[in-house]
C-alpha positions in Angstrom: -32.8 27.7 19.7 -30.6 30.1 17.8 -27.6 27.9 18.6 -29.2 24.9 17.0 -30.3 26.7 13.9 -26.7 28.1 13.5 -25.3 24.6 14.0 -27.8 23.2 11.4 -26.9 25.9 9.0 -23.2 25.2 9.5 -23.7 21.5 8.9 -25.7 22.1 5.7 -23.1 24.6 4.4 -19.8 23.1 5.4 -20.6 19.5 6.6 -19.2 17.7 3.5 -16.0 19.8 3.6 -15.6 19.2 7.3 -16.2 15.5 6.7 -13.6 15.4 3.9 -10.9 17.0 6.0 -11.8 14.8 9.1 -11.8 11.5 7.1 -8.4 12.5 5.6 -7.0 12.3 9.1 -9.0 9.5 10.5 -12.4 10.9 11.4 -14.5 7.9 12.6 -16.4 10.1 15.1 -17.0 12.7 12.5 -18.3 10.1 10.1 -20.7 8.8 12.7 -21.9 12.4 13.3 -22.3 12.9 9.5 -24.4 9.7 9.3 -26.5 11.0 12.2 -26.8 14.3 10.4 -28.0 12.4 7.3 -30.6 10.8 9.5 -31.8 14.2 10.7 -32.0 15.4 7.0 -29.1 17.9 7.2 -26.9 15.9 4.9 -27.6 13.2 2.3 -26.3 9.7 3.2 -24.9 8.8 -0.3 -22.9 12.0 -0.4 -21.7 11.4 3.2 -20.5 7.9 2.0 -18.8 9.4 -1.1 -17.1 12.2 0.8 -15.8 9.8 3.5 -14.5 7.4 0.8 -12.6 10.2 -1.0 -11.0 11.5 2.2 -10.0 8.1 3.5 -8.8 6.7 0.2 -6.8 9.9 -0.7 -5.1 10.1 2.6 -4.1 6.4 2.6 -2.7 6.7 -0.9 -0.7 9.7 0.2 0.7 7.8 3.2 1.5 4.9 1.0 3.5 7.1 -1.4 5.3 8.9 1.4 6.3 5.5 2.7 7.3 4.3 -0.7 9.5 7.3 -1.6 10.6 8.7 1.8 9.9 5.9 4.3 13.4 4.8 5.1 14.6 8.4 5.4 11.8 9.3 7.7 12.3 6.2 9.8 15.9 7.1 10.4 14.8 10.5 11.7 12.0 9.1 13.9 13.5 6.1 15.6 10.4 5.9 17.9 8.4 4.7 15.0 10.5 1.5 14.6 8.5 -0.6 17.1 5.2 0.4 15.3 6.8 -0.5 11.9 7.9 -3.9 13.2 4.5 -4.7 14.7 2.7 -3.6 11.5 5.1 -5.7 9.3 4.3 -8.7 11.4 0.6 -8.2 10.8 1.2 -7.6 7.1 3.1 -10.9 6.8 0.5 -12.8 8.8 -2.7 -11.3 7.4 -1.6 -9.6 4.1 -4.7 -8.7 2.2 -6.9 -8.5 5.3 -4.6 -5.9 6.8 -4.9 -3.8 3.6 -8.6 -4.1 3.7 -9.2 -3.5 7.3 -6.5 -1.4 8.9 -8.7 1.7 9.0 -11.0 -0.2 11.3 -8.3 -0.7 13.9 -7.5 2.3 16.2 -3.9 3.4 16.0 -3.1 1.7 12.6 -4.7 4.2 10.2 -1.7 6.3 9.2 1.2 4.0 9.9 -0.1 1.0 8.0 -0.2 2.5 4.5 3.1 4.2 5.2 4.7 0.8 6.2 3.2 -1.0 3.2 4.6 1.6 0.9 8.0 1.6 2.7 8.3 -2.2 2.4 7.9 -2.1 -1.5 6.8 -5.7 -1.3 3.2 -4.8 -2.4 2.7 -3.4 -5.8 1.1 0.0 -6.1 -1.8 -1.2 -8.1 -2.6 -4.0 -5.6 -2.6 -1.5 -2.7 -4.7 0.9 -4.8 -7.4 -1.7 -5.4 -7.4 -3.1 -1.8 -7.3 0.4 -0.4 -10.3 1.4 -2.5 -12.3 -1.6 -1.4 -11.4 -1.0 2.2 -12.3 2.7 2.0 -15.6 1.9 0.5 -16.4 -0.7 3.1 -15.3 1.7 5.9 -17.2 4.8 4.6 -20.4 2.8 4.0 -20.4 0.8 7.3 -19.5 3.7 9.6 -21.8 6.3 8.0 -24.7 3.8 8.0 -23.9 3.0 11.6 -24.3 6.7 12.4 -27.5 6.9 10.3 -29.1 4.1 12.3 -27.7 5.5 15.5 -30.2 8.3 14.9 -33.1 5.7 15.1 -31.7 4.4 18.3 -31.5 7.9 19.7 -35.1 8.7 18.8 -36.2 5.6 20.7 -34.1 6.4 23.6 -35.3 10.0 23.8 -38.9 8.8 23.7 -38.2 6.6 26.6 -36.4 9.4 28.5 -39.4 11.6 28.1 -41.6 8.9 29.5 -39.4 8.5 32.6 -38.4 12.2 32.8 -39.9 12.8 36.3 -38.3 9.7 37.8 -34.9 10.7 36.3 -35.2 14.2 37.7 -36.0 12.8 41.2 -33.1 10.3 41.1 -30.7 13.1 40.0 -31.9 15.4 42.8 -31.5 12.5 45.4 -28.0 11.7 44.1 -27.1 15.4 44.3 -28.3 15.6 47.9 -26.4 12.4 48.9 -23.2 13.7 47.3 -23.6 17.0 49.0 -24.1 15.3 52.4 -21.0 13.1 51.9 -19.0 16.2 50.8 -20.1 18.1 53.9 -19.4 15.1 56.2 -15.9 14.7 54.7 -15.2 18.5 55.0 -16.0 18.4 58.7 -13.8 15.4 59.3 -10.8 17.0 57.7 -8.9 19.2 60.2 
């Protein structure tokens, strides 16, 4: 019980700061947890969305400018990045605005995409700024709301679990006995 009150206190005191840092570096899972925390009343959903937007938007702008000013130099030092850069450039040529709006929804593209966009210098800074803002708003709202509604699903699931608690315990005990018997049988078979 003390553990949960300490965790709740931590979330209330530092949740937004932790979310800001986490969304600066990706943070989808943290944003889902923050949305769930808003559902539980530990955080407020509008502030979760705003914090996630700021973290996501700021980091992507930073990566864009790193790519813009130091991209070629960094690429020469990190030749392993070349295949990622080529793949992202193909996506940018093919999907252009959609990539700038949705790259943060695709695992593995979050950091490299704004870096590559900046490095290419084909997309004006203001255009990236606007599309990045729209994408960050869309991402922060949709993921945090997803976490918020995940809380409703968990409540329903937990009510069902309580209803079937005895059956679940019996099944777990039976599975444990079966695994123990199999383990003992295999141990006797091995010389």
